[in-house]
N, C-alpha and C positions, 0 to 999 in steps of 0.2 A: 534546621529544626525538622525532625521527622514527625511521625504521627504522634499525637498527644498520648501520654500515659493513660492506660485504661481504655483507649479507643480500640475498636475492632478492626480498624483500617490497618493494612500492612505498611511497613516502611516502603518508600517509593523505590528503593533498590530492589525489593522483591518483585515489584511489577516490571522493572526493567529487565531483571534476570529472566523472568517468565517470557517476556516479549522476545528477547534474544534467542531463547531456546526454541520458541515456536517458529520464528522466522528461519532459523537454521534448519529445522526439520522440514518445514514447508518447501523451502527452496531446494532441498535434497529430493523431496518427493516429486517435484517437477521433472527432474532429470530421470527418475525411475520410469516415468510415464513414456519415455522415449525408447524403452527396451524393445528390441525387434526379434530377439531369439536367434536360433540357428538359421543362417541363410547361406545357400550355396554361393560360392565366389562369383560365378557368372551372373548371378541375380542381384548382386549387392547394389550396383548402381541403380537398378530399377527399383529396388526396395527403398533406397535412400530418397529417390525422386518421389516415391509414393508417400513417404512420411514427411516430405518437405513442409506441408502446411503445419504439421505438428511441431516441427523444429522452429518455424517462424513464430508460432504462438508461444512456444517455450521461451524464446528469447524475449519477446514482448512482455510475457508474464513475469519472467525473472527480473526484468527492469522495473516493472510495476512493484514487485515485492521489495526491491532495493529502495525505490522511492518511499514506500511505506515504512520501511525500517528507518530510513534517514529522517523522515518526518517525525517518527516516534522519538528518535534520538534528540532532535531539536526541541520537541515539546517538553520532554523530561529533563532537558538541560536547564530549563528555567524553573521547573517545578521544585519546590523545596520540601513539600510534605504531601501526604495523600489523605484521602478520606474515603468513606464507603462509596460515594458517588463516582469518584475517579476510578476506583477499583473495578466497578462493574462496567463502566464505559470502556475501560481497557480490556476487560474480558470479552465484551461484545466485539470490540475491534479485532482482537486476536481470533475470535470465532470466524469472522468474515475472512481474515487472512488465511486461515486454515482451509477455507473452501476454494481458494484459488487453484490448486492443482486439479481439483475435481472439475471445475468449469473450464479450465484450460484444456484438459483432456477431451472434454466434449467438443469444444470449439475446434481443436486440432483435427478431430476426426470428421467434423461436419462444419467446415468453415463458412459455408454460405447458407446454412439453415437458420431461419429466423429465431427458432427456439434456442439454439445454441448461442447465437449472438446476443439475444436478449438476456439469457441467464448469465453469460459472462459479464455483460455490462452491469447487470444488477449487483453482482458480487463486488466488482471493482469500484462501483459507485458507492456501495455501502462502506467499503474500506476507506475511501476518501472522505465520505461524510462523517464517519466515526472518528477519523483523525482530526477533522475540523471540530467535532464535538469535544474531543479531549482538550484541544487548545482553548476553545471558548469557555469550557467549564472551569478549567484550571486558572485562566488568566482574567476572566471577566470579574471586575471589581477586586482584582488581586487576591482572589479566593485562596489559591494554593501557591502563590509566588510572593517573592519579597516585594513589598509596596514600592512602587516607583521604578522597578527593575525592567519593566516592559515599555520601552520607548516607542515613538511613532515609527521609526525606521524598521524595528523588528516586527511590529504589528503589520506594517505594509508588506514586508518580506514574507511573513507567514501567510498572509491573505493570498498573495500571489502564488504561493506553493500549494495551498490547501483548497482554495475556493474553486478554481476552474475544473478540477477533475470530476466532481459529482455532476456538474451541469453538462459537461461534455459527454459524460457517460450516459446521462439520461437522453441526450440528443442521439447518441449512437444506438441506444435501445429502441428509440422510435424509428430510426432509419433502418433497423433490422427488418421491419415489416414493409418498408417502402423501397429502399435500395440496399440490399444486403451487402453489396460490394463496398458501398460508402461506409457502412457500419464497421466492416472488417478493416477497412483502410484506417479508420480513426483509431481502432484498438492497436493497430500495428505501428502507426506513425506517432501517436501522441506520447508514449513513454520516452522515446529518445529525445523528444523536445525538452524534457526536464533535464536531461544530461547536458544539453546545450546551454542551460542556465547555470552551469557550474560556477561561472564567474560571480554570479550573484551570491551563491553560497559562500564563496571565498570572502566576498566583501562584507556580507552581513553575518556570516556564521559565528564570528567572534562575539557578536552581541548576544548570542544564546547562552553564553557561559555566565553563571552567576558571578556577581562582583565579589571580590575578596574583602 
């Protein structure tokens, strides 16, 4: 069942298509930020060494975006219809996603500056928080999902995927003003941790598919 006839809400497929397009563009923009222009051959290694922090931040940010896209996929895998509230939470979520290349570029150029660390953490924390908001809004009281389709195992899985990010992000934002090195370490190390949980995705991922 999609949006009711006469509702101003779009079919959920339109929201998914918009999200896929935004993620594709944003992930491409991350790569563009690594452009170094014309460099003499004998200065290439030195140039690559100079932009190494930007490369590391690019890798971490690309993984963050991958996590965000996958979370969006899981969430919309159980949603059966949309409404006005879901539409605007989704738009706010994508707005924060679109800011990731901007803050990643700042952090890559100023990796130990508190302002850069704080701004980066603020954006990725908002991405995580709004993903959590999408999930809670759609599934609380079976608002936009099939009644009884969200079992305890899937709720636990999604909580483990969505809840830690915003809290760790806030901690890293605080550490930006105390120990910038710790803040940067968190931003670089945390994203691959989600990749290490891929077996949980395999185990629970099938639960995200609507029942036939």
